[in-house]
N, C-alpha and C positions, 0 to 999 in steps of 0.2 A: 410534590418530590422537588428537589433541585435539578437543573436542567442546564445547559451551556447553550447560548444563544448570541446571535447578534441583527441588530436592526438596521444595519447600513454598511457599507462599504468602508473600510477603513484600516487603520494599523490595528496592532494586536489590542489595544485599549477599547475595541468597539465590543470584543466580547466579553459576558456578563454572566453571572447566574442568575437564572429566573427561577420564581415558585410557580409549577404548572400542575394540571391534574396529571396523573400516572397514566400512561397508555396500556391498552390492553389486547392480550393477542387475539387476532382472527382467525379465519380459518386459515389453516397451513402455517401458523405461525405459533411462536411462543415467546413467553415473557422471562427476561432474569431479573434478577436482583444483581445489579452491576458490582463487580468486584474492581475491575479495571476496563479503562477504555482508550483507544486509540487516538492520537493526534497526527493528522495525516497534512504531507508538505503541498499535496492537491487541495486540501482544505483550505490551507494558509492562502494559497494562490486566489482561491475562490472568493476569502474574506478581502483580501487585497485589492478585490475589483478587476483582477488582471486577466480570470476566467471569465467575463461578463459576457462576451460574446460566444463562447462555447457553452457554460453551464449556465442558464438563466437563472433568478433565484426570485422565490416570492417571500418577503420578509414579515415577520422575525424567522429568521432561518434557524434552525436548531444544527447543531454542530456532531460530529461524531458518526461513523458507520461501523465502526468494528469494537467489539467488546466481548468480556468474558464474565462469567456469573454464574449463579445457581438458579436452576429452573424454579419458576414459582407458580405459572401459569399455561398450560397447554392448549392451543386453539382446535378448533373441529377439524377432525380428518387428520390429525397428526398422530403418528404412531412412532414406537422406538426410542420415546424419552419419557423422561417420568419427572414429577415436582421432586427436587432436591437433588436431580441430577447436576454435576459440575462441567458446562459446556462453552465453547467459544463459538463466535460467529460474526455475520452481519447482519445488519440494517436492511429493509428495502431501499434501493439508491434513492428513491426521491425523497423519503419521509427520514432518512438518518436518525439524528436524536441519541446517538449511543452514550455521547457524554451528558450521562445521567445517572440518578439513582437507579430508574429502572428503564429497560431498553425491551424493545419487541424486536427479535431477531426473525428473519427471512429465510437464512441457511445457517447451518449451525454443524458444528462435530463435538465428539465428547473430547474435554480438555486431557491432553496428555499429561500422565502423572509427572512427565518430567519437568513439565513447564509451571512454573512459578504462575501466581495469576497475572502480575505484571507482564510476563511474556506473553501469555495467553491472550490479555486484553489488545495488545498490538499486533496479534500473529494474524487475523483472518483477511484483512484488508491487504496485507503484503502478499501474504500467500496466493489469495486470489490475482492481484495486481501482475507478480512475477509471473505465476503460471499462464495468465492471459496473455501477457505479450511474449513469454518463450513458446507457448503454442503458436502463435502467429507466426514468429521467425522461423517454425519448426525446427528447434534445436534439439540436436540427438546425441546420440554416441558419435565420438571422433570429430565433431566440431569445434571448432575454436570461437569463443562469444568474447568480446567485450563488453563489459558492463560498467558505463560511466557514471560515476557518482556511486562507487561499488561499497561504500561504508555507512548509509544511510538506511532509514527503515526498509526501503523496498529493495535497495541493491544488496545489503547483507543476506536477504533472504533469496533474490534472483542468484547470486553467487552459488548458494548452496544448492539450491534446485537444479541449475544447471550442470554442477557437478555431478549430482544424483544421478543427472540425464547420460553422464558418460561423456560431459563436453571438457575439453580446456577452458579455463575461463581466465581472461586477464580484466583484471579491476583497477579503475582508477580512483585514488582518493590524495590526500594531503600525505606528506611522507610520514607523518607520526602516526597513520593509521595503516602503514605497510606490512608491520608484523600482525596486526590484527586480520587483515585480508589474508596472509599466509595462513593463520589459523584456520579461515573457512574454506581454505582450499583454493584460492586464487593467485594468480602471478600479478603482483602489484607493479603501478608505475604512476606517475604525477599527471595529473591533466594539465591543459595550458599551452603555451606556446611550445612547439616541437612534438606535439603529442603523433601526429602521423609517424615521422620518423621513429619514435620510441617503439610504436606499435611494430613496423615495419621489422626492426631488430628483433623484437619477442616474437613475432609469428611472421618468419620470412615466406611461408607458404600462405599467407592471408588471413582474413578473417571471414568468417562465415556468417556472423549477424551481430549487430550493435544492438544493443538496451541501452538507453540514454535517460537515466533518472535522476541526471541533475540541469540538464537546458545549458543553452549558450556556446554550443560548441558544433551545431549541426554541419556547416562546410567540412570542418575535419572529419567528422564522424562518417559523413557520404564518402570522402575519400579515402578512408580507411576500408570500408566496406565496399567500396566500388561499384554500388547500387542502391538506389534510393529506397527499393523494396525488402532491401536487407538491414534497414535502419527503422526502429520504431522509439518514438519517445514519449513520456508520460509527463515531460517537465516543459517544455519548449514550446510555447504559442505561435512561434514563426513558423512551425513545422511545413505548414502547407506552402509557405514559399519556397520554401528548399524541396518539395514533392516528397516529404517524409510524412508518415502517418503517425498521429498523436491519439494513443489510445486511453480511453477512459472507459470505464463499464457499463454496461445498460442490462436490465434482465433478458435471458434467452428470449423469454415470451411477450416481450414488449410489443404490443402491435401496432404502435407507431413508428418501430422500424427504428428505435433511439432518437427520433428528431426532438423528443422532448428534451434530451439529454447532450445533446448536439451531433451534427453530423459524423463526427468521428468516432462516435460511440461505439464500443463491442461487446457481443455477448460476455455477461459475466463468467469466468471460468471456475464454477463453485466447486469442480471436481478437485480444485486446488487444496481444499481444507481437507479432505480425505487423505491426500497424497501427503499434506503435511503432517496430519497425524500419524501415518505410518511411517514418515522417515523420523519423527521425533521420537517415538516407541523405539526405532531402530537407535538411538542416539547420534543421528545424520542430520539434525537440523535442530537449531537454536533461534533463538528471537533475542536478539542484543538489545537490551533496554537502555539507553542513554540518560534518560531521568524518567523519574516519575512524580507527580505532583498532584496534591489533592483539587477536587473540585474547585475549591475557592480560589485555586491559584491558577486559574487557566488562562490568564492574560499573561503570567509567565511561560508558561507553555508554550503558547504560540511566539512568545518573543526568542525562545530559544530555537525553537524551528525555523523561524524567519531567519536566524544568524546564519543556518546553514553547516553549524558547526557540531551538530549533533552527531554522534557517532550511534547507529542502531535507532531504534524507535523511541519515541517519546509516549507517554502514556499519563493519564488520569487516574485517581485511583479514588474508590469511594468509600 
């Protein structure tokens, strides 16, 4: 089968299509014929080497951790899913490998009928990440939440999940994306110089939580929140220097307490997949897709993600 991988840190050009033996579903797993799979900004940072001290790699490294497709193998002990079912889900955190013709999923949910394959292919990682961080920040009804970088793949989902919890959401993005953020339920503002003052105008009673999906503005975000414990980033590797938690996921049953994935790892919020299905079926959650590329154009997909100008999720289609 075809699979995307890289064998050294570097620019987008280090990723390539490899011909590999297809994986098989082990106990508690399923395999899917992949229709679409996601490109993650976090994985872009992993590929560049920016995250080498947080997420250690063994080369070659196969990319992709969320995918959607048709079940074609069911592992021992798996119930409630059959060959031929349409699902979306996530690979094992350490194994990855979703950017391929076949992927083994460790967690999954039924594909909502309202979603295209492209939407479903990029949904699981964003839903899990957004749920994990919103849970850590204890976001609920009546809270005001700032989502920094709200127009990206995780940000767009985080906005909608926070709105569904009953929170008021302020989202930062370039001005061209402000109407888009309004359509998701957020109050938009621009990022950059003057952010603290703009937020004080929009939220005169203060902000209860800050979810940083972009990086590069932690001093301002801490000032806005008033407490480092009320800020969580998924994008800024300088987090520890500012006393801020940087979240990335590790399975809840990891016996090493997340050490293999770095000290800042949090248990995966896999319940976020079921929440996403419910909201999608109710017409309250969509997964904006910035672009879809064939597997053979993975380099172009990484280039677009690295540009930081994509509105929504970038996916690869098989």
